[in-house]
SEKE-645152 format. One record per residue: residue number from 1; residue in three letters; x, y, z of N, C-alpha, C, O in turn. Coordinates in steps of 0.001 Angstrom, whole numbers, plus 500000, padded with zeros to 6 digits. Layout:
N
[site NUM, "Ala", [X, Y, Z], [X, Y, Z], [X, Y, Z], [X, Y, Z]]
...
This chain:
211
[site 1, "Met", [517788, 422490, 260719], [517328, 422713, 262092], [515822, 422476, 262215], [515346, 421854, 263166]]
[site 2, "Ile", [515080, 422997, 261213], [513626, 422826, 261237], [513257, 421349, 261127], [512314, 420882, 261766]]
[site 3, "Glu", [514018, 420620, 260302], [513718, 419197, 260118], [513947, 418417, 261408], [513155, 417542, 261757]]
[site 4, "Tyr", [515027, 418734, 262114], [515287, 418075, 263396], [514160, 418362, 264387], [513718, 417478, 265121]]
[site 5, "Leu", [513707, 419612, 264393], [512620, 419997, 265287], [511343, 419228, 264956], [510593, 418834, 265849]]
[site 6, "Gln", [511107, 419021, 263663], [509931, 418255, 263248], [509983, 416828, 263800], [508985, 416311, 264301]]
[site 7, "Trp", [511147, 416205, 263701], [511270, 414826, 264170], [511131, 414733, 265684], [510589, 413756, 266201]]
[site 8, "Ile", [511611, 415730, 266384], [511424, 415750, 267844], [509941, 415832, 268178], [509458, 415151, 269082]]
[site 9, "Ile", [509220, 416677, 267436], [507771, 416804, 267650], [507068, 415491, 267338], [506163, 415081, 268065]]
[site 10, "Phe", [507483, 414823, 266249], [506876, 413539, 265879], [507097, 412488, 266972], [506186, 411732, 267310]]
[site 11, "Ile", [508304, 412450, 267514], [508621, 411456, 268553], [507788, 411697, 269806], [507238, 410762, 270389]]
[site 12, "Val", [507702, 412965, 270213], [506905, 413306, 271400], [505431, 412998, 271160], [504756, 412449, 272031]]
[site 13, "Leu", [504934, 413355, 269975], [503535, 413103, 269642], [503237, 411608, 269600], [502196, 411164, 270084]]
[site 14, "Asn", [504147, 410839, 269022], [503967, 409391, 268953], [503933, 408775, 270350], [503103, 407912, 270634]]
[site 15, "Phe", [504834, 409220, 271214], [504877, 408714, 272587], [503579, 409039, 273324], [503029, 408195, 274032]]
[site 16, "Ala", [503096, 410271, 273152], [501870, 410691, 273831], [500662, 409898, 273341], [499867, 409410, 274145]]
[site 17, "Leu", [500527, 409769, 272032], [499389, 409033, 271477], [499435, 407559, 271866], [498410, 406960, 272189]]
[site 18, "Asp", [500625, 406986, 271831], [500774, 405562, 272115], [500391, 405229, 273548], [499886, 404140, 273819]]
[site 19, "Asn", [500626, 406151, 274459], [500344, 405885, 275869], [498986, 406398, 276328], [498412, 405866, 277279]]
[site 20, "Lys", [498474, 407412, 275671], [497203, 407999, 276099], [495997, 407377, 275407], [494936, 407233, 276015]]
[site 21, "Val", [496154, 407011, 274150], [495036, 406424, 273405], [495036, 404917, 273650], [495891, 404204, 273126]]
[site 22, "Lys", [494083, 404432, 274440], [494077, 403026, 274842], [492948, 402215, 274213], [493009, 400986, 274183]]
[site 23, "Ser", [491931, 402888, 273718], [490816, 402178, 273093], [491259, 401542, 271781], [491898, 402186, 270949]]
[site 24, "Gln", [490913, 400280, 271609], [491304, 399559, 270398], [490731, 400214, 269144], [491440, 400378, 268151]]
[site 25, "Asn", [489457, 400587, 269183], [488819, 401189, 268007], [489383, 402569, 267699], [489596, 402915, 266537]]
[site 26, "Val", [489624, 403355, 268743], [490177, 404696, 268524], [491568, 404596, 267916], [491898, 405333, 266986]]
[site 27, "Arg", [492385, 403683, 268440], [493733, 403497, 267884], [493655, 403039, 266429], [494450, 403459, 265588]]
[site 28, "Lys", [492688, 402175, 266151], [492542, 401648, 264794], [492208, 402757, 263797], [492889, 402919, 262785]]
[site 29, "Tyr", [491150, 403520, 264095], [490695, 404526, 263130], [491601, 405757, 263108], [491790, 406368, 262056]]
[site 30, "Leu", [492155, 406118, 264250], [493106, 407222, 264269], [494365, 406851, 263492], [494928, 407669, 262766]]
[site 31, "Gly", [494793, 405604, 263659], [495964, 405135, 262922], [495733, 405121, 261427], [496586, 405560, 260655]]
[site 32, "Leu", [494560, 404608, 261010], [494241, 404572, 259580], [494136, 405980, 258998], [494609, 406237, 257891]]
[site 33, "Ser", [493516, 406886, 259748], [493359, 408265, 259263], [494708, 408956, 259116], [494970, 409631, 258121]]
[site 34, "Thr", [495556, 408778, 260118], [496885, 409400, 260068], [497729, 408802, 258950], [498443, 409514, 258243]]
[site 35, "Leu", [497636, 407487, 258803], [498367, 406807, 257734], [497895, 407282, 256361], [498706, 407558, 255478]]
[site 36, "Ala", [496581, 407374, 256192], [496027, 407839, 254916], [496432, 409283, 254637], [496763, 409635, 253505]]
[site 37, "Gly", [496403, 410118, 255681], [496810, 411512, 255508], [498261, 411630, 255076], [498597, 412453, 254225]]
[site 38, "Gly", [499114, 410812, 255661], [500523, 410830, 255277], [500734, 410397, 253842], [501546, 410985, 253128]]
[site 39, "Leu", [500003, 409361, 253406], [500125, 408887, 252022], [499612, 409929, 251027], [500203, 410135, 249967]]
[site 40, "Ile", [498515, 410576, 251383], [497960, 411614, 250500], [498950, 412762, 250335], [499177, 413252, 249228]]
[site 41, "Cys", [499533, 413181, 251451], [500513, 414275, 251386], [501735, 413881, 250559], [502280, 414697, 249816]]
[site 42, "Ala", [502157, 412633, 250692], [503360, 412185, 249986], [503116, 412014, 248492], [504003, 412285, 247683]]
[site 43, "Ile", [501911, 411564, 248120], [501649, 411240, 246712], [501046, 412411, 245941], [501481, 412715, 244830]]
[site 44, "Trp", [500043, 413069, 246528], [499303, 414081, 245777], [499611, 415533, 246174], [499284, 416461, 245435]]
[site 45, "Leu", [500229, 415723, 247324], [500468, 417099, 247773], [501936, 417389, 248093], [502218, 418118, 249045]]
[site 46, "Pro", [502865, 416845, 247331], [504280, 417098, 247665], [504672, 418572, 247510], [505492, 419087, 248270]]
[site 47, "Tyr", [504070, 419248, 246509], [504403, 420664, 246295], [503962, 421505, 247488], [504694, 422380, 247951]]
[site 48, "Trp", [502743, 421225, 247984], [502227, 421969, 249142], [503081, 421725, 250382], [503310, 422642, 251171]]
[site 49, "Ile", [503552, 420491, 250554], [504402, 420153, 251697], [505698, 420955, 251654], [506172, 421442, 252680]]
[site 50, "Asn", [506266, 421088, 250454], [507500, 421871, 250318], [507248, 423354, 250547], [508100, 424067, 251077]]
[site 51, "Glu", [506066, 423812, 250140], [505727, 425224, 250312], [505653, 425600, 251790], [506116, 426670, 252185]]
[site 52, "Ile", [505079, 424732, 252593], [504949, 425047, 254025], [506184, 424600, 254812], [506237, 424719, 256036]]
[site 53, "Lys", [507176, 424083, 254079], [508466, 423700, 254668], [508327, 422645, 255775], [508910, 422761, 256853]]
[site 54, "Leu", [507532, 421616, 255465], [507388, 420477, 256384], [507648, 419177, 255618], [506749, 418347, 255486]]
[site 55, "Pro", [508860, 418998, 255118], [509150, 417827, 254280], [509027, 416487, 255010], [508825, 415450, 254378]]
[site 56, "Ser", [509147, 416509, 256317], [509090, 415249, 257076], [507673, 414870, 257495], [507455, 413797, 258059]]
[site 57, "Leu", [506707, 415749, 257219], [505336, 415505, 257665], [504746, 414198, 257130], [504189, 413436, 257920]]
[site 58, "Pro", [504837, 413896, 255823], [504249, 412644, 255329], [504853, 411403, 255976], [504135, 410490, 256382]]
[site 59, "Ile", [506183, 411380, 256069], [506845, 410202, 256651], [506462, 410047, 258118], [506167, 408944, 258578]]
[site 60, "Gly", [506469, 411157, 258845], [506095, 411103, 260257], [504675, 410621, 260452], [504407, 409812, 261341]]
[site 61, "Ala", [503756, 411115, 259622], [502352, 410703, 259730], [502194, 409220, 259412], [501434, 408513, 260073]]
[site 62, "Ile", [502914, 408759, 258401], [502839, 407335, 258027], [503355, 406451, 259160], [502750, 405427, 259478]]
[site 63, "Leu", [504464, 406845, 259761], [505043, 406052, 260846], [504135, 406035, 262080], [503913, 404982, 262677]]
[site 64, "Ile", [503619, 407193, 262452], [502734, 407266, 263623], [501446, 406484, 263373], [500994, 405731, 264234]]
[site 65, "Gly", [500858, 406668, 262190], [499623, 405958, 261862], [499816, 404455, 261829], [498974, 403705, 262324]]
[site 66, "Ser", [500923, 404011, 261247], [501199, 402568, 261189], [501364, 401988, 262583], [500867, 400902, 262882]]
[site 67, "Gly", [502073, 402730, 263435], [502283, 402251, 264799], [500983, 402095, 265562], [500777, 401094, 266249]]
[site 68, "Leu", [500106, 403078, 265445], [498818, 403004, 266145], [497954, 401863, 265607], [497315, 401146, 266378]]
[site 69, "Tyr", [497938, 401700, 264294], [497063, 400690, 263696], [497556, 399269, 263981], [496783, 398425, 264434]]
[site 70, "Phe", [498819, 399008, 263724], [499322, 397638, 263855], [499508, 397214, 265314], [499589, 396021, 265610]]
[site 71, "Asp", [499573, 398185, 266221], [499683, 397846, 267644], [498426, 398292, 268389], [498492, 398723, 269540]]
[site 72, "Arg", [497283, 398183, 267714], [496029, 398679, 268289], [495550, 397855, 269482], [494751, 398339, 270283]]
[site 73, "Asn", [496028, 396617, 269609], [495588, 395762, 270724], [496506, 395853, 271939], [496369, 395085, 272891]]
[site 74, "Arg", [497425, 396781, 271898], [498445, 396843, 272949], [497861, 396921, 274356], [498307, 396204, 275252]]
[site 75, "His", [496878, 397774, 274554], [496332, 397984, 275895], [495183, 397033, 276217], [494578, 397129, 277284]]
[site 76, "Asn", [494883, 396119, 275303], [493810, 395161, 275539], [494341, 393771, 275862], [493563, 392860, 276144]]
[site 77, "Arg", [495657, 393603, 275822], [496231, 392295, 276117], [496120, 392002, 277604], [496356, 392869, 278445]]
[site 78, "Val", [495757, 390764, 277909], [495630, 390356, 279306], [497007, 390035, 279854], [497743, 389227, 279287]]
[site 79, "Arg", [497343, 390667, 280944], [498623, 390404, 281595], [498383, 389539, 282822], [497750, 389971, 283785]]
[site 80, "Ser", [498890, 388328, 282778], [498651, 387386, 283861], [499478, 387737, 285089], [500614, 388201, 284989]]
[site 81, "Thr", [498870, 387501, 286257], [499592, 387671, 287518], [499879, 386318, 288149], [500219, 386237, 289329]]
[site 82, "His", [499741, 385256, 287361], [500024, 383919, 287869], [501465, 383865, 288366], [502376, 384293, 287657]]
[site 83, "Pro", [501686, 383341, 289581], [503041, 383323, 290146], [504079, 382709, 289234], [505225, 383156, 289212]]
[site 84, "Leu", [503691, 381674, 288468], [504668, 381020, 287606], [505070, 381902, 286435], [506163, 381761, 285887]]
[site 85, "Leu", [504178, 382813, 286056], [504472, 383654, 284909], [505231, 384910, 285294], [505909, 385509, 284459]]
[site 86, "Ile", [505124, 385315, 286554], [505888, 386477, 286986], [507146, 386056, 287726], [507994, 386890, 288045]]
[site 87, "Ala", [507269, 384766, 287999], [508476, 384244, 288632], [509555, 384053, 287573], [509255, 384112, 286380]]
[site 88, "Pro", [510822, 383822, 287983], [511868, 383533, 287002], [511470, 382364, 286112], [510807, 381430, 286564]]
[site 89, "Thr", [511869, 382417, 284870], [511469, 381416, 283884], [511855, 380011, 284322], [512974, 379773, 284777]]
[site 90, "Leu", [510915, 379087, 284179], [511167, 377693, 284521], [511625, 376936, 283285], [511167, 377200, 282173]]
[site 91, "Asn", [512530, 375996, 283494], [512952, 375117, 282413], [512226, 373791, 282591], [512664, 372932, 283356]]
[site 92, "Leu", [511127, 373633, 281888], [510347, 372411, 281993], [510801, 371422, 280928], [511099, 371802, 279796]]
[site 93, "Ala", [510848, 370163, 281300], [511291, 369126, 280379], [510300, 368977, 279224], [509126, 369319, 279366]]
[site 94, "Pro", [510770, 368466, 278077], [509847, 368211, 276956], [508732, 367257, 277385], [508954, 366347, 278184]]
[site 95, "Tyr", [507547, 367476, 276851], [506367, 366657, 277146], [505919, 366769, 278603], [505171, 365924, 279094]]
[site 96, "Phe", [506380, 367816, 279290], [505937, 368025, 280672], [504464, 368424, 280640], [504086, 369296, 279858]]
[site 97, "Pro", [503620, 367803, 281475], [502180, 368127, 281452], [501937, 369612, 281700], [502609, 370233, 282523]]
[site 98, "Asp", [500972, 370172, 280981], [500654, 371588, 281168], [499159, 371796, 281399], [498618, 372864, 281110]]
[site 99, "Asp", [498502, 370765, 281922], [497078, 370870, 282207], [496865, 371658, 283505], [497825, 371904, 284236]]
[site 100, "Pro", [495625, 372056, 283801], [495352, 372865, 284999], [495824, 372219, 286302], [496251, 372917, 287222]]
[site 101, "Val", [495747, 370888, 286383], [496191, 370200, 287602], [497684, 370422, 287832], [498106, 370752, 288941]]
[site 102, "Met", [498480, 370239, 286776], [499923, 370420, 286917], [500278, 371879, 287178], [501167, 372165, 287980]]
[site 103, "Leu", [499595, 372797, 286514], [499871, 374213, 286740], [499579, 374604, 288185], [500313, 375384, 288792]]
[site 104, "His", [498497, 374051, 288723], [498165, 374340, 290124], [499214, 373731, 291055], [499617, 374352, 292039]]
[site 105, "Leu", [499647, 372525, 290740], [500684, 371883, 291546], [501979, 372689, 291508], [502607, 372902, 292546]]
[site 106, "Leu", [502378, 373134, 290331], [503595, 373932, 290211], [503467, 375247, 290976], [504431, 375733, 291566]]
[site 107, "Gln", [502274, 375808, 290956], [502054, 377041, 291704], [502252, 376802, 293199], [502904, 377595, 293880]]
[site 108, "Leu", [501688, 375708, 293705], [501834, 375395, 295127], [503287, 375083, 295478], [503768, 375463, 296545]]
[site 109, "Leu", [503979, 374395, 294584], [505401, 374121, 294812], [506197, 375423, 294835], [507099, 375600, 295655]]
[site 110, "His", [505854, 376317, 293935], [506534, 377616, 293880], [506322, 378396, 295178], [507240, 379044, 295680]]
[site 111, "Glu", [505107, 378328, 295713], [504775, 379100, 296908], [505313, 378467, 298187], [505746, 379173, 299097]]
[site 112, "Asn", [505286, 377135, 298256], [505617, 376457, 299508], [507042, 375929, 299583], [507607, 375810, 300670]]
[site 113, "Val", [507621, 375612, 298433], [508949, 374997, 298427], [509961, 375861, 297682], [511067, 376104, 298164]]
[site 114, "Gly", [509562, 376315, 296507], [510484, 377060, 295649], [510931, 376188, 294493], [511306, 375032, 294686]]
[site 115, "Leu", [510891, 376742, 293292], [511289, 376006, 292098], [512620, 376544, 291579], [512911, 377730, 291734]]
[site 116, "Pro", [513425, 375687, 290967], [514753, 376116, 290499], [514667, 377092, 289337], [513763, 376999, 288506]]
[site 117, "Lys", [515608, 378027, 289280], [515625, 379025, 288213], [516294, 378499, 286949], [515952, 378919, 285844]]
[site 118, "His", [517239, 377589, 287107], [518054, 377197, 285960], [517961, 375708, 285615], [517898, 375362, 284435]]
[site 119, "Ser", [517951, 374832, 286596], [517925, 373402, 286297], [516556, 372989, 285756], [515538, 373606, 286069]]
[site 120, "Thr", [516551, 371936, 284941], [515327, 371469, 284294], [514430, 370730, 285279], [514893, 369897, 286059]]
[site 121, "Val", [513154, 371046, 285231], [512163, 370388, 286087], [511505, 369264, 285292], [510978, 369495, 284203]]
[site 122, "Thr", [511537, 368052, 285835], [510911, 366899, 285193], [509934, 366256, 286166], [509829, 366661, 287323]]
[site 123, "Leu", [509220, 365243, 285675], [508312, 364514, 286559], [509084, 363741, 287623], [508545, 363438, 288687]]
[site 124, "Asn", [510336, 363423, 287339], [511159, 362683, 288293], [511961, 363590, 289220], [512766, 363107, 290016]]
[site 125, "Thr", [511748, 364902, 289122], [512387, 365820, 290066], [511789, 365583, 291447], [510576, 365681, 291630]]
[site 126, "Ser", [512633, 365274, 292406], [512138, 365000, 293763], [512176, 366276, 294588], [513160, 367016, 294568]]
[site 127, "Ile", [511112, 366517, 295300], [511055, 367751, 296079], [511928, 367659, 297323], [512394, 368681, 297828]]
[site 128, "Asn", [512156, 366441, 297824], [512968, 366311, 299036], [514465, 366301, 298746], [515248, 366819, 299543]]
[site 129, "His", [514878, 365721, 297622], [516306, 365670, 297294], [516727, 366809, 296364], [517716, 367493, 296629]]
[site 130, "Asp", [515985, 367012, 295283], [516391, 367990, 294263], [516016, 369427, 294625], [516769, 370356, 294334]]
[site 131, "Leu", [514865, 369611, 295252], [514392, 370963, 295557], [514697, 371390, 296987], [514467, 372541, 297360]]
[site 132, "Gly", [515213, 370463, 297784], [515585, 370815, 299153], [514403, 371097, 300059], [514513, 371871, 301009]]
[site 133, "Cys", [513284, 370477, 299770], [512089, 370675, 300588], [512311, 370100, 301984], [512845, 369000, 302126]]
[site 134, "Ser", [511910, 370829, 302997], [512049, 370361, 304372], [510799, 369604, 304801], [509785, 369611, 304102]]
[site 135, "Ser", [510880, 368962, 305939], [509741, 368214, 306467], [508552, 369130, 306735], [507407, 368776, 306451]]
[site 136, "Val", [508828, 370297, 307277], [507754, 371257, 307576], [507115, 371762, 306289], [505891, 371865, 306199]]
[site 137, "Glu", [507941, 372078, 305289], [507417, 372558, 304008], [506569, 371491, 303332], [505553, 371797, 302709]]
[site 138, "Ala", [506993, 370231, 303459], [506234, 369133, 302860], [504853, 369013, 303501], [503860, 368790, 302809]]
[site 139, "Lys", [504796, 369160, 304810], [503498, 369094, 305495], [502588, 370231, 305041], [501386, 370040, 304855]]
[site 140, "Gln", [503167, 371407, 304867], [502378, 372543, 304384], [501877, 372294, 302963], [500743, 372631, 302624]]
[site 141, "Leu", [502743, 371697, 302135], [502364, 371403, 300760], [501234, 370383, 300707], [500261, 370570, 299977]]
[site 142, "Ile", [501359, 369309, 301475], [500326, 368270, 301483], [498998, 368843, 301979], [497934, 368501, 301464]]
[site 143, "Thr", [499071, 369707, 302974], [497851, 370359, 303472], [497203, 371199, 302377], [495981, 371202, 302224]]
[site 144, "Ala", [498034, 371914, 301614], [497518, 372733, 300515], [496894, 371861, 299431], [495875, 372231, 298847]]
[site 145, "Leu", [497498, 370705, 299158], [496943, 369793, 298154], [495584, 369254, 298600], [494680, 369072, 297785]]
[site 146, "Arg", [495458, 369008, 299879], [494165, 368535, 300408], [493104, 369624, 300292], [491977, 369363, 299871]]
[site 147, "Gln", [493470, 370832, 300665], [492494, 371919, 300699], [492140, 372422, 299298], [490972, 372666, 298996]]
[site 148, "Asp", [493143, 372572, 298461], [492916, 373172, 297140], [492450, 372167, 296095], [491625, 372488, 295240]]
[site 149, "Leu", [492982, 370951, 296168], [492733, 369990, 295091], [492004, 368733, 295550], [491772, 367825, 294752]]
[site 150, "Gly", [491644, 368676, 296818], [490823, 367571, 297305], [491523, 366231, 297379], [490864, 365193, 297326]]
[site 151, "Met", [492852, 366223, 297502], [493576, 364961, 297592], [493491, 364397, 299010], [493783, 365093, 299982]]
[site 152, "Lys", [493088, 363134, 299117], [493023, 362479, 300423], [494395, 361923, 300787], [495150, 361488, 299917]]
[site 153, "Leu", [494707, 361941, 302077], [496032, 361521, 302531], [496316, 360048, 302278], [497457, 359679, 302002]]
[site 154, "Gly", [495296, 359203, 302367], [495527, 357774, 302177], [496548, 357253, 303171], [496399, 357443, 304378]]
[site 155, "Asp", [497599, 356587, 302663], [498630, 356056, 303556], [499912, 356894, 303508], [501005, 356391, 303770]]
[site 156, "Tyr", [499762, 358171, 303171], [500944, 359045, 303122], [501566, 359178, 304507], [500874, 359423, 305495]]
[site 157, "Gln", [502879, 359012, 304559], [503635, 359185, 305798], [504825, 360093, 305519], [505689, 359770, 304704]]
[site 158, "Asn", [504859, 361208, 306190], [505932, 362180, 305970], [507300, 361585, 306286], [508293, 361916, 305637]]
[site 159, "Gly", [507348, 360706, 307285], [508616, 360114, 307697], [509226, 359187, 306657], [510405, 358848, 306752]]
[site 160, "Arg", [508451, 358774, 305674], [508986, 357913, 304622], [509913, 358699, 303694], [510814, 358132, 303075]]
[site 161, "Tyr", [509682, 360001, 303608], [510428, 360833, 302664], [511332, 361866, 303347], [512200, 362462, 302709]]
[site 162, "Phe", [511120, 362069, 304638], [511902, 363064, 305376], [512299, 362514, 306740], [511548, 361768, 307368]]
[site 163, "Lys", [513485, 362893, 307182], [513901, 362543, 308533], [513148, 363411, 309532], [512792, 364553, 309243]]
[site 164, "Arg", [512921, 362862, 310681], [512217, 363634, 311697], [513110, 364755, 312222], [514293, 364535, 312478]]
[site 165, "Pro", [512555, 365948, 312382], [513345, 367039, 312965], [513793, 366663, 314372], [513131, 365892, 315066]]
[site 166, "Gly", [514915, 367217, 314773], [515429, 366922, 316107], [516302, 368048, 316617], [516320, 369142, 316052]]
[site 167, "Phe", [517022, 367772, 317685], [517874, 368788, 318300], [519326, 368569, 317897], [519800, 367435, 317823]]
[site 168, "Asp", [520027, 369675, 317637], [521446, 369565, 317328], [522265, 369664, 318613], [521718, 369643, 319716]]
[site 169, "Ala", [523581, 369772, 318454], [524471, 369797, 319619], [524223, 371006, 320510], [524560, 370994, 321694]]
[site 170, "Tyr", [523630, 372052, 319935], [523365, 373267, 320712], [521905, 373335, 321176], [521415, 374383, 321597]]
[site 171, "Leu", [521233, 372190, 321087], [519834, 372071, 321507], [518898, 372954, 320688], [517862, 373410, 321172]]
[site 172, "His", [519294, 373185, 319425], [518416, 373894, 318494], [517575, 372873, 317739], [518091, 371859, 317268]]
[site 173, "Tyr", [516297, 373141, 317628], [515401, 372234, 316909], [515589, 372453, 315410], [515251, 373518, 314892]]
[site 174, "Val", [516121, 371462, 314718], [516479, 371637, 313310], [515877, 370531, 312453], [515533, 369452, 312935]]
[site 175, "Asp", [515765, 370841, 311166], [515319, 369842, 310198], [516520, 368986, 309805], [517610, 369512, 309577]]
[site 176, "Arg", [516328, 367684, 309725], [517442, 366780, 309451], [517537, 366369, 307981], [518348, 365512, 307629]]
[site 177, "Gly", [516720, 366969, 307130], [516823, 366686, 305704], [516160, 365388, 305294], [515252, 364897, 305965]]
[site 178, "Ser", [516631, 364832, 304172], [515995, 363625, 303629], [517021, 362643, 303064], [516679, 361786, 302249]]
[site 179, "Glu", [518262, 362767, 303490], [519299, 361872, 302978], [518962, 360416, 303293], [518656, 360068, 304434]]
[site 180, "Gly", [519025, 359571, 302259], [518732, 358159, 302432], [517253, 357821, 302386], [516881, 356651, 302473]]
[site 181, "Lys", [516412, 358826, 302252], [514972, 358601, 302215], [514486, 358413, 300775], [515181, 358762, 299820]]
[site 182, "Thr", [513299, 357865, 300641], [512706, 357627, 299325], [512408, 358957, 298626], [511870, 359871, 299251]]
[site 183, "Pro", [512749, 359077, 297346], [512447, 360324, 296623], [510939, 360567, 296535], [510162, 359654, 296259]]
[site 184, "Leu", [510553, 361795, 296772], [509156, 362214, 296621], [509103, 363128, 295400], [509479, 364298, 295474]]
[site 185, "Thr", [508636, 362590, 294284], [508751, 363306, 293012], [507498, 364112, 292668], [506416, 363901, 293216]]
[site 186, "Ile", [507698, 365039, 291740], [506576, 365839, 291237], [505565, 364937, 290536], [504357, 365158, 290622]]
[site 187, "Gly", [506075, 363914, 289839], [505185, 362974, 289164], [504285, 362230, 290136], [503115, 361988, 289838]]
[site 188, "Met", [504819, 361864, 291293], [504013, 361175, 292306], [502908, 362090, 292830], [501763, 361667, 292991]]
[site 189, "Leu", [503259, 363327, 293088], [502257, 364286, 293563], [501172, 364494, 292507], [499984, 364565, 292821]]
[site 190, "Tyr", [501603, 364589, 291265], [500674, 364794, 290147], [499689, 363632, 290028], [498485, 363839, 289874]]
[site 191, "Gln", [500214, 362409, 290100], [499357, 361227, 290004], [498398, 361133, 291190], [497241, 360746, 291029]]
[site 192, "Ala", [498877, 361486, 292371], [498030, 361426, 293564], [496881, 362428, 293470], [495754, 362135, 293869]]
[site 193, "Ile", [497181, 363606, 292942], [496134, 364623, 292793], [495078, 364139, 291804], [493880, 364294, 292041]]
[site 194, "Lys", [495525, 363554, 290698], [494580, 363080, 289688], [493737, 361923, 290220], [492561, 361791, 289880]]
[site 195, "Ala", [494356, 361081, 291065], [493624, 359950, 291643], [492811, 360356, 292861], [491991, 359581, 293355]]
[site 196, "Lys", [493041, 361581, 293349], [492346, 362113, 294525], [492702, 361368, 295812], [492005, 361496, 296819]]
[site 197, "Arg", [493787, 360590, 295777], [494151, 359817, 296969], [495615, 359420, 296885], [496136, 359140, 295805]]
[site 198, "Trp", [496276, 359399, 298044], [497669, 358971, 298087], [497746, 357466, 298308], [497265, 356951, 299317]]
[site 199, "Asp", [498353, 356769, 297357], [498563, 355321, 297445], [500061, 355088, 297259], [500564, 355111, 296136]]
[site 200, "Thr", [500757, 354869, 298348], [502219, 354812, 298322], [502762, 353782, 297338], [503614, 354112, 296513]]
[site 201, "Leu", [502290, 352554, 297411], [502824, 351495, 296552], [502595, 351801, 295074], [503501, 351647, 294255]]
[site 202, "Ala", [501390, 352233, 294740], [501071, 352522, 293337], [501884, 353704, 292818], [502375, 353673, 291690]]
[site 203, "Leu", [502025, 354728, 293625], [502732, 355930, 293187], [504230, 355683, 293045], [504853, 356155, 292095]]
[site 204, "Glu", [504797, 354954, 293977], [506230, 354686, 293890], [506551, 353713, 292763], [507653, 353736, 292215]]
[site 205, "Ala", [505594, 352858, 292417], [505797, 351948, 291286], [505813, 352709, 289967], [506470, 352295, 289012]]
[site 206, "Lys", [505083, 353829, 289917], [505009, 354630, 288693], [506002, 355787, 288693], [505967, 356638, 287804]]
[site 207, "Arg", [506878, 355819, 289681], [507725, 356988, 289875], [508543, 357357, 288644], [508749, 358538, 288363]]
[site 208, "Cys", [508997, 356376, 287931], [509850, 356650, 286771], [509080, 356594, 285457], [509677, 356588, 284380]]
[site 209, "Gln", [507763, 356553, 285550], [506949, 356498, 284343], [506274, 357829, 284113], [506065, 358598, 285051]]
[site 210, "Lys", [505926, 358108, 282850], [505156, 359302, 282521], [503704, 359049, 282869], [503226, 357920, 282756]]
[site 211, "Pro", [502984, 360105, 283298], [501570, 359937, 283624], [500749, 359657, 282383], [499533, 359488, 282472]]
């Protein structure tokens, strides 16, 4: 019974220390001291430990000390709030660019269009066909690219990639999608941002090529 009580105390103490002690140096030296104390009790003071009827003390001290020391950086790790890192995991294709330009583009796509949770994202993923981007969302995205990344519109025409919105049978103003329109790919957007200008012929010629 006493031994069980000891382990309950060790668990509570470990939980308290692990959450309350946040300084890297304090965790380091407290962990080393506790670890050393446990080893000393186990190696040189076993008779005294039995006398005071605390047989689990050395093991508990060693475990608590080791935990504090080896996980001393726990509260110093930087936790990113980048939308892509807190969003559902993306499946990016092998050799997919991971430079700041692409990360910013993916962030804007995540915010304005939405990225798939399960299907693989490649440079040839089209935002109008594969991601279901609407004409209005595309205009918002292009505006964001101009403001955030300094991309000039050049000869970009929204109607080349999206059908013009119109009225349905019930006179509701609706988006007509992009069926039959030219694919507008992530790779094209990426190249345009790097070139700082939209050049339709050049971008569509490189559509199936890696940047």
